[in-house]
C-alpha positions as CSV (number, residue, x, y, z in Angstrom):
1,M,11.4,7.6,-3.4
2,A,11.0,5.9,-0.3
3,F,8.4,4.6,0.4
4,S,6.3,4.0,3.4
5,L,2.6,3.2,5.2
6,D,3.0,7.4,4.4
7,S,3.0,7.3,0.9
8,K,0.5,7.4,-1.3
9,V,-1.2,4.9,-2.9
10,K,-0.5,5.6,-6.8
11,D,2.9,6.8,-6.1
12,I,3.1,2.7,-5.1
13,L,1.0,1.4,-7.0
14,K,3.5,2.9,-9.7
15,N,6.9,1.4,-8.8
16,P,6.4,-1.9,-9.7
17,A,8.6,-3.3,-6.2
18,A,6.3,-1.7,-3.5
19,A,2.9,-2.6,-5.7
20,A,4.5,-6.1,-5.4
21,V,5.1,-5.6,-1.3
22,L,1.2,-4.3,-1.5
23,D,0.2,-6.9,-2.9
24,K,1.7,-9.6,-0.8
25,Y,-0.1,-8.5,1.9
26,S,-3.4,-7.4,-0.5
27,P,-3.4,-10.1,-3.0
28,D,-4.0,-8.1,-6.1
29,A,-4.9,-4.2,-5.2
30,S,-2.0,-3.2,-7.6
31,K,-5.0,-4.6,-10.3
32,N,-7.8,-3.6,-8.5
33,P,-9.7,-0.5,-10.8
34,Q,-10.7,0.8,-7.3
35,M,-6.8,1.2,-6.1
36,K,-7.0,4.6,-8.8
37,L,-10.0,6.0,-6.2
38,V,-8.1,6.3,-3.3
39,G,-4.6,7.1,-5.2
40,G,-4.3,10.4,-3.3
41,L,-5.0,9.0,0.0
42,T,-1.7,7.5,1.5
43,L,-1.5,3.9,2.6
44,R,-2.1,4.4,6.1
45,K,-4.9,6.7,5.7
46,L,-6.4,3.5,3.7
47,A,-5.9,0.9,6.1
48,S,-8.4,3.2,8.9
49,F,-10.9,2.5,6.7
50,P,-13.2,-0.8,7.8
51,Q,-12.9,-2.0,4.3
52,S,-9.2,-2.7,4.6
53,A,-9.0,-3.9,8.5
54,F,-7.5,-7.1,7.2
55,L,-4.3,-5.1,6.8
56,K,-4.1,-3.5,10.5
57,P,-2.3,-7.0,11.6
58,H,0.1,-6.3,8.8
59,L,1.1,-2.9,9.3
60,D,4.1,-2.5,11.0
61,D,6.0,-5.3,7.8
62,L,4.4,-3.7,5.5
63,D,6.0,-0.6,6.3
64,K,9.5,-2.0,6.9
65,E,9.3,-3.7,3.4
66,L,8.2,-0.6,1.7
67,Q,10.9,1.2,3.4
68,A,13.7,-1.3,2.0
69,I,13.1,-0.9,-1.4
70,E,15.7,1.5,-3.0
């Protein structure tokens, strides 16, 4: 499965490599119980929320790293 900012959060969290990439930009995101509440959202949509504003400067890098996962 290819990953990107358009992948659902729940799918990213199910894959250890993708979850590690997310944790790199949002430390311990994969362990945060609140992530289950947003599992149906894409990472792009989640990043649009004010609470996730810290991700915006890193979206291009995050997307590239997710896409590199095989």
